[in-house]
C-alpha positions as a Markdown table, in Angstrom:
| # | Residue | x | y | z |
|---|---|---|---|---|
| 1 | Met | 0.0 | 0.0 | 0.0 |
| 2 | Phe | 2.7 | 2.5 | 0.9 |
| 3 | Glu | 4.2 | 2.3 | -2.6 |
| 4 | Arg | 1.1 | 4.1 | -3.7 |
| 5 | Phe | 1.6 | 7.0 | -1.2 |
| 6 | Thr | 2.7 | 10.3 | -2.8 |
| 7 | Gln | 5.8 | 12.1 | -1.3 |
| 8 | Ala | 3.3 | 14.3 | 0.7 |
| 9 | Ala | 1.5 | 11.4 | 2.1 |
| 10 | Arg | 4.7 | 9.7 | 3.1 |
| 11 | Gln | 5.8 | 12.9 | 4.8 |
| 12 | Val | 2.6 | 12.9 | 6.7 |
| 13 | Val | 3.4 | 9.5 | 8.1 |
| 14 | Val | 7.0 | 10.6 | 9.0 |
| 15 | Asp | 5.8 | 13.8 | 10.5 |
| 16 | Ala | 3.1 | 12.0 | 12.6 |
| 17 | Gln | 5.9 | 10.0 | 14.3 |
| 18 | Ala | 7.9 | 13.2 | 14.9 |
| 19 | Glu | 4.7 | 14.8 | 16.4 |
| 20 | Ala | 4.3 | 11.8 | 18.7 |
| 21 | Arg | 7.9 | 12.0 | 19.8 |
| 22 | Glu | 7.7 | 15.7 | 20.4 |
| 23 | Leu | 4.7 | 15.2 | 22.6 |
| 24 | Gln | 6.5 | 12.3 | 24.3 |
| 25 | His | 3.8 | 9.8 | 23.3 |
| 26 | Gly | 4.7 | 6.1 | 22.8 |
| 27 | Trp | 2.3 | 5.7 | 19.9 |
| 28 | Val | 1.1 | 7.4 | 16.7 |
| 29 | Gly | -2.6 | 8.1 | 16.8 |
| 30 | Thr | -5.1 | 9.9 | 14.7 |
| 31 | Glu | -4.2 | 13.1 | 16.5 |
| 32 | His | -0.6 | 12.9 | 15.3 |
| 33 | Leu | -1.8 | 12.3 | 11.7 |
| 34 | Leu | -3.9 | 15.4 | 12.0 |
| 35 | Leu | -1.0 | 17.4 | 13.3 |
| 36 | Ala | 1.2 | 16.1 | 10.6 |
| 37 | Leu | -1.4 | 17.1 | 7.9 |
| 38 | Leu | -1.3 | 20.6 | 9.3 |
| 39 | Glu | 2.6 | 20.6 | 9.1 |
| 40 | Gln | 2.4 | 20.3 | 5.2 |
| 41 | Ser | 2.1 | 23.1 | 2.8 |
| 42 | Thr | -0.4 | 21.5 | 0.5 |
| 43 | Pro | -3.9 | 22.1 | -0.8 |
| 44 | Ala | -5.3 | 19.7 | 1.8 |
| 45 | Ser | -3.6 | 21.5 | 4.7 |
| 46 | Glu | -4.9 | 24.8 | 3.2 |
| 47 | Val | -8.5 | 23.3 | 3.4 |
| 48 | Leu | -7.9 | 22.3 | 7.0 |
| 49 | Gly | -6.7 | 25.9 | 7.7 |
| 50 | Arg | -9.9 | 27.4 | 6.1 |
| 51 | His | -11.9 | 25.2 | 8.5 |
| 52 | Gly | -10.2 | 27.0 | 11.4 |
| 53 | Leu | -7.5 | 24.4 | 12.2 |
| 54 | Thr | -4.0 | 25.4 | 12.9 |
| 55 | Arg | -1.2 | 23.2 | 14.1 |
| 56 | Arg | -0.7 | 25.4 | 17.1 |
| 57 | Ser | -4.4 | 25.2 | 18.3 |
| 58 | Val | -4.7 | 21.4 | 17.5 |
| 59 | Arg | -1.4 | 20.7 | 19.2 |
| 60 | Ala | -2.6 | 22.6 | 22.4 |
| 61 | Ala | -5.9 | 20.6 | 22.2 |
| 62 | Val | -4.0 | 17.3 | 21.9 |
| 63 | Ala | -1.6 | 18.2 | 24.7 |
| 64 | Ser | -4.3 | 19.3 | 27.1 |
| 65 | Thr | -6.5 | 16.2 | 26.4 |
| 66 | Leu | -3.6 | 13.8 | 26.9 |
| 67 | Ser | -1.9 | 15.6 | 29.6 |
| 68 | Gly | -1.0 | 13.4 | 32.5 |
| 69 | Val | -3.7 | 13.4 | 35.2 |
| 70 | Asp | -2.7 | 11.9 | 38.4 |
| 71 | Leu | -5.6 | 9.7 | 39.6 |
| 72 | Asp | -5.7 | 8.3 | 43.1 |
| 73 | Ala | -6.5 | 4.6 | 42.7 |
| 74 | Asp | -8.3 | 4.4 | 46.0 |
| 75 | Ala | -10.6 | 7.3 | 45.1 |
| 76 | Leu | -11.4 | 5.7 | 41.8 |
| 77 | Thr | -12.2 | 2.4 | 43.5 |
| 78 | Thr | -14.7 | 4.2 | 45.9 |
| 79 | Leu | -16.4 | 5.5 | 42.8 |
| 80 | Gly | -16.7 | 2.0 | 41.3 |
| 81 | Ile | -14.0 | 2.5 | 38.7 |
| 82 | Asp | -11.7 | -0.5 | 38.1 |
| 83 | Leu | -8.3 | 1.0 | 37.2 |
| 84 | Ala | -7.1 | -2.4 | 35.7 |
| 85 | Ala | -10.1 | -2.3 | 33.4 |
| 86 | Val | -9.4 | 1.3 | 32.4 |
| 87 | Arg | -5.8 | 0.3 | 31.7 |
| 88 | Asp | -6.9 | -2.6 | 29.4 |
| 89 | Lys | -9.2 | -0.4 | 27.4 |
| 90 | Val | -6.5 | 2.3 | 26.9 |
| 91 | Glu | -4.0 | -0.3 | 25.8 |
| 92 | Glu | -6.6 | -1.9 | 23.5 |
| 93 | Ala | -7.1 | 1.5 | 21.9 |
| 94 | Phe | -3.5 | 2.8 | 22.0 |
| 95 | Gly | -1.3 | -0.1 | 22.3 |
| 96 | Pro | 0.5 | -2.0 | 25.0 |
| 97 | Gly | 2.3 | 0.3 | 27.5 |
| 98 | Ala | 0.4 | 3.4 | 26.4 |
| 99 | Leu | -0.1 | 4.5 | 30.1 |
| 100 | Asp | 3.5 | 3.7 | 31.1 |
| 101 | Gly | 4.8 | 7.1 | 30.0 |
| 102 | Pro | 7.4 | 7.9 | 27.4 |
| 103 | Gly | 10.1 | 5.4 | 27.1 |
| 104 | Pro | 13.5 | 5.8 | 25.5 |
| 105 | Arg | 11.9 | 5.2 | 22.0 |
| 106 | Ala | 9.2 | 7.8 | 22.6 |
| 107 | Ala | 11.6 | 10.4 | 23.8 |
| 108 | Gly | 14.4 | 9.7 | 21.3 |
| 109 | Arg | 14.7 | 10.5 | 17.7 |
| 110 | Glu | 15.1 | 7.0 | 16.4 |
| 111 | Gly | 13.0 | 4.0 | 16.1 |
| 112 | His | 9.5 | 3.3 | 14.9 |
| 113 | Leu | 6.6 | 4.1 | 17.1 |
| 114 | Pro | 3.6 | 1.8 | 16.9 |
| 115 | Phe | 0.5 | 3.1 | 15.1 |
| 116 | Thr | -2.7 | 2.8 | 17.0 |
| 117 | Arg | -5.5 | 0.6 | 15.6 |
| 118 | Arg | -7.4 | 3.8 | 14.6 |
| 119 | Ala | -4.4 | 5.4 | 12.9 |
| 120 | Lys | -3.8 | 2.2 | 10.9 |
| 121 | Lys | -7.4 | 2.2 | 10.0 |
| 122 | Val | -7.1 | 5.8 | 8.8 |
| 123 | Leu | -4.3 | 4.8 | 6.5 |
| 124 | Glu | -6.3 | 1.9 | 5.1 |
| 125 | Leu | -9.3 | 4.2 | 4.6 |
| 126 | Ala | -7.1 | 6.6 | 2.7 |
| 127 | Leu | -6.4 | 3.9 | 0.2 |
| 128 | Arg | -10.2 | 3.2 | 0.0 |
| 129 | Glu | -10.8 | 7.0 | -0.5 |
| 130 | Ala | -8.3 | 7.0 | -3.4 |
| 131 | Ile | -9.9 | 4.0 | -5.0 |
| 132 | Ala | -13.4 | 5.5 | -4.6 |
| 133 | Leu | -12.1 | 8.7 | -6.3 |
| 134 | Lys | -10.4 | 6.6 | -9.0 |
| 135 | Asp | -7.0 | 8.1 | -8.1 |
| 136 | Lys | -3.9 | 6.0 | -8.8 |
| 137 | Thr | -1.9 | 7.4 | -5.8 |
| 138 | Ile | -2.7 | 8.2 | -2.2 |
| 139 | Gly | -2.1 | 11.7 | -1.2 |
| 140 | Asp | -2.3 | 13.7 | 2.0 |
| 141 | Gly | -5.8 | 14.7 | 1.1 |
| 142 | His | -6.8 | 11.0 | 1.1 |
| 143 | Ile | -5.3 | 10.7 | 4.6 |
| 144 | Ala | -7.4 | 13.6 | 5.7 |
| 145 | Leu | -10.5 | 12.0 | 4.1 |
| 146 | Gly | -9.5 | 8.7 | 5.9 |
| 147 | Leu | -9.5 | 10.6 | 9.2 |
| 148 | Leu | -13.0 | 11.8 | 8.5 |
| 149 | Arg | -14.2 | 8.4 | 7.3 |
| 150 | Glu | -12.8 | 6.7 | 10.4 |
| 151 | Gly | -14.9 | 9.1 | 12.4 |
| 152 | Glu | -13.6 | 8.5 | 15.9 |
| 153 | Gly | -10.5 | 9.0 | 17.9 |
| 154 | Leu | -8.8 | 12.1 | 19.3 |
| 155 | Ala | -8.5 | 13.8 | 15.9 |
| 156 | Met | -12.3 | 13.7 | 15.4 |
| 157 | Lys | -12.7 | 15.0 | 19.0 |
| 158 | Val | -10.4 | 17.9 | 18.2 |
| 159 | Leu | -12.3 | 18.7 | 15.0 |
| 160 | Ala | -15.6 | 18.7 | 16.9 |
| 161 | Asp | -14.1 | 20.9 | 19.7 |
| 162 | His | -13.0 | 23.3 | 17.0 |
| 163 | Gly | -16.5 | 23.4 | 15.6 |
| 164 | Val | -15.5 | 21.8 | 12.3 |
| 165 | Asp | -18.4 | 20.3 | 10.2 |
| 166 | Pro | -17.0 | 17.0 | 8.9 |
| 167 | Val | -19.4 | 16.9 | 6.0 |
| 168 | Ala | -18.3 | 20.4 | 4.8 |
| 169 | Leu | -14.7 | 19.5 | 5.4 |
| 170 | Arg | -15.1 | 16.2 | 3.3 |
| 171 | Arg | -16.8 | 18.2 | 0.5 |
| 172 | Asp | -14.0 | 20.8 | 0.5 |
| 173 | Leu | -11.2 | 18.2 | 0.6 |
| 174 | Thr | -12.8 | 16.2 | -2.2 |
| 175 | Ala | -13.2 | 19.3 | -4.3 |
| 176 | Thr | -9.5 | 20.1 | -3.8 |
| 177 | Leu | -8.5 | 16.6 | -4.9 |
| 178 | His | -10.8 | 16.7 | -8.0 |
| 179 | Pro | -11.4 | 20.4 | -8.9 |
């Protein structure tokens, strides 16, 4: 599949890993793909900008959403919250060890960070978007469409929090890909 990615789409994947490292995350999620899309100087990133998204505002939203919140396990237990079950769900969504904090790979500049299940799905859906549009290559605009089609994850929460209408954004991205 990656052989069909344009240089801009490949750069989104590379930049998403860099964004995850900068935020000291041990995974690459939909939020990192969105940040990487905003790092580009392409028609797709311009569309995202016209919808009120900036790298700075999205990065702040991601950082505040994922900021470490110290939770007292005893207090949670009194509320009926099973911390082990929460950990299992987070690791299911973001990968093993997601709550363990940044390790040497996350903090360093080398090595591959694992993509979350949702981020992998976004890249698969980017291929489907390209096929649906009868495009021979997968560009960064297709990745943006894949984010919208996946429809969940932190990237979609950030879009909703920014007041972005996913239907209008999809229409504008598609029009940019096929004027």
